C-alpha positions as CSV (number, residue, x, y, z in Angstrom):
1,M,4.3,12.6,-30.1
2,Q,5.2,16.0,-30.2
3,R,3.6,19.0,-28.0
4,Q,2.2,20.8,-31.4
5,D,0.6,17.8,-32.6
6,F,-1.0,16.5,-29.1
7,T,-2.3,20.1,-28.8
8,I,-3.8,19.7,-32.5
9,I,-5.6,16.6,-31.5
10,N,-7.1,18.1,-28.2
11,S,-8.4,20.8,-30.0
12,Q,-9.9,18.6,-32.1
13,L,-11.4,16.8,-29.3
14,E,-12.4,19.2,-27.1
15,T,-14.3,20.9,-30.6
16,E,-16.3,17.3,-30.7
17,M,-16.6,18.2,-26.5
18,R,-18.5,21.6,-27.0
19,E,-20.7,20.2,-29.8
20,A,-21.9,17.4,-27.7
21,G,-22.8,19.7,-25.1
22,E,-19.8,18.8,-22.7
23,I,-18.7,21.2,-19.9
24,W,-15.4,20.6,-18.1
25,V,-11.8,22.3,-17.2
26,N,-8.6,21.6,-17.9
27,D,-5.6,21.4,-15.2
28,W,-2.1,20.2,-15.6
29,W,-0.9,21.1,-18.8
30,L,2.2,21.9,-17.7
31,R,4.1,20.3,-14.7
32,S,7.2,21.0,-13.2
33,A,9.6,18.0,-11.9
34,Q,9.1,18.8,-8.6
35,A,5.3,19.3,-8.7
36,Q,5.7,15.9,-10.9
37,N,7.2,14.5,-7.5
38,A,5.2,15.5,-5.0
39,L,1.8,13.9,-7.0
40,F,4.1,10.5,-7.1
41,M,4.7,10.5,-3.5
42,I,0.7,10.9,-2.8
43,G,0.0,7.1,-1.6
44,R,3.4,6.3,-1.5
45,K,6.0,6.1,1.3
46,K,9.7,6.2,0.8
47,N,11.7,3.4,2.7
48,D,15.0,3.7,4.4
49,D,16.7,1.9,1.1
50,G,15.2,3.8,-1.3
51,T,12.1,1.6,-2.4
52,F,8.7,2.8,-2.2
53,S,6.1,1.2,-0.1
54,I,2.0,1.9,-1.2
55,V,0.1,3.3,1.5
56,G,-2.4,4.6,-0.1
57,D,-3.8,5.6,-3.4
58,I,-1.6,6.0,-5.9
59,V,-2.0,9.4,-8.3
60,T,0.8,8.6,-11.0
61,N,3.3,6.8,-11.9
62,C,5.7,9.0,-12.9
63,D,8.6,10.1,-10.4
64,G,9.5,13.2,-13.0
65,Y,12.8,12.5,-12.3
66,V,13.8,9.2,-13.6
67,K,10.3,8.0,-15.5
68,H,8.9,11.4,-16.8
69,S,5.4,12.3,-17.1
70,K,3.7,13.8,-20.8
71,H,2.5,16.6,-18.3
72,Q,6.5,17.6,-18.5
73,S,6.9,17.9,-22.1
74,G,3.3,19.5,-22.7
75,C,1.6,16.2,-24.1
76,A,-1.3,15.7,-21.4
77,V,-4.0,17.2,-20.0
78,D,-6.1,16.2,-17.1
79,K,-10.2,17.1,-18.0
80,Y,-12.5,17.1,-15.2
81,F,-16.1,17.2,-15.9
82,V,-18.3,20.1,-14.2
83,K,-21.7,18.8,-13.1
84,N,-24.6,20.5,-12.0
85,G,-22.6,23.6,-11.9
86,T,-19.4,21.7,-9.8
87,I,-16.0,20.4,-10.9
88,V,-16.4,16.5,-10.4
89,F,-13.0,15.7,-9.2
90,N,-14.8,12.0,-7.2
91,W,-15.1,11.0,-10.7
92,D,-14.9,7.5,-10.0
93,K,-18.0,7.9,-7.6
94,D,-19.9,9.1,-10.5
95,D,-20.9,6.1,-12.9
96,E,-22.7,9.4,-15.5
97,I,-18.7,11.0,-15.2
98,V,-16.9,7.6,-15.9
99,A,-19.3,6.6,-18.8
100,K,-18.4,10.5,-20.0
101,Y,-14.5,9.6,-19.7
102,Q,-15.1,6.4,-21.8
103,R,-16.8,7.7,-24.1
104,W,-14.3,10.8,-24.7
105,H,-11.1,8.6,-24.3
106,A,-12.3,6.3,-26.7
107,R,-12.4,9.2,-29.5
108,A,-9.5,10.7,-28.2
109,T,-7.9,7.3,-28.8
110,E,-9.6,7.7,-32.7
111,L,-7.6,11.0,-33.0
112,G,-4.3,9.6,-32.3
113,M,-4.0,9.8,-28.4
114,K,-3.0,7.1,-26.0
115,P,-5.9,4.7,-24.3
116,I,-6.9,5.5,-20.8
117,V,-3.7,5.1,-18.5
118,T,-3.5,2.2,-15.8
119,L,-1.7,2.9,-13.0
120,S,0.9,0.5,-11.0
121,D,-2.7,0.0,-8.2
122,G,-4.3,-1.0,-11.3
123,S,-6.4,2.0,-11.0
124,Q,-7.5,4.0,-14.6
125,D,-6.2,7.6,-14.6
126,M,-9.7,8.8,-16.3
127,P,-9.2,12.6,-16.2
128,H,-5.8,12.2,-18.0
129,F,-5.4,12.7,-21.5
130,E,-1.9,12.1,-23.2
131,G,-0.5,12.4,-26.6
């Protein structure tokens, strides 16, 4: 999907979200390779032989150099819902927020976006919406 197509579909999705009364913030529309790699290193340790060991929670499968993220081309955005005036970054601890992500990912998929991304540790990157 091209960036312009993603923008059109994301705008449609956000119009529907707004009409449904959702409140959210968008984060990481466009990310550099360096910023992507810093996120890739969260939860990983580089071994002497160049491989990586998992040492914590994984944030992304994309290192920004060999494997690019859709954020690097403007074809992805992270959406964080707001609850009681607070941005919910620990979304996986809140069943109501998880249900919102499931609902809006289903709609995003109907509109032509990709389904929820599953990370290498098996967890789902719910805030991530990708074209």
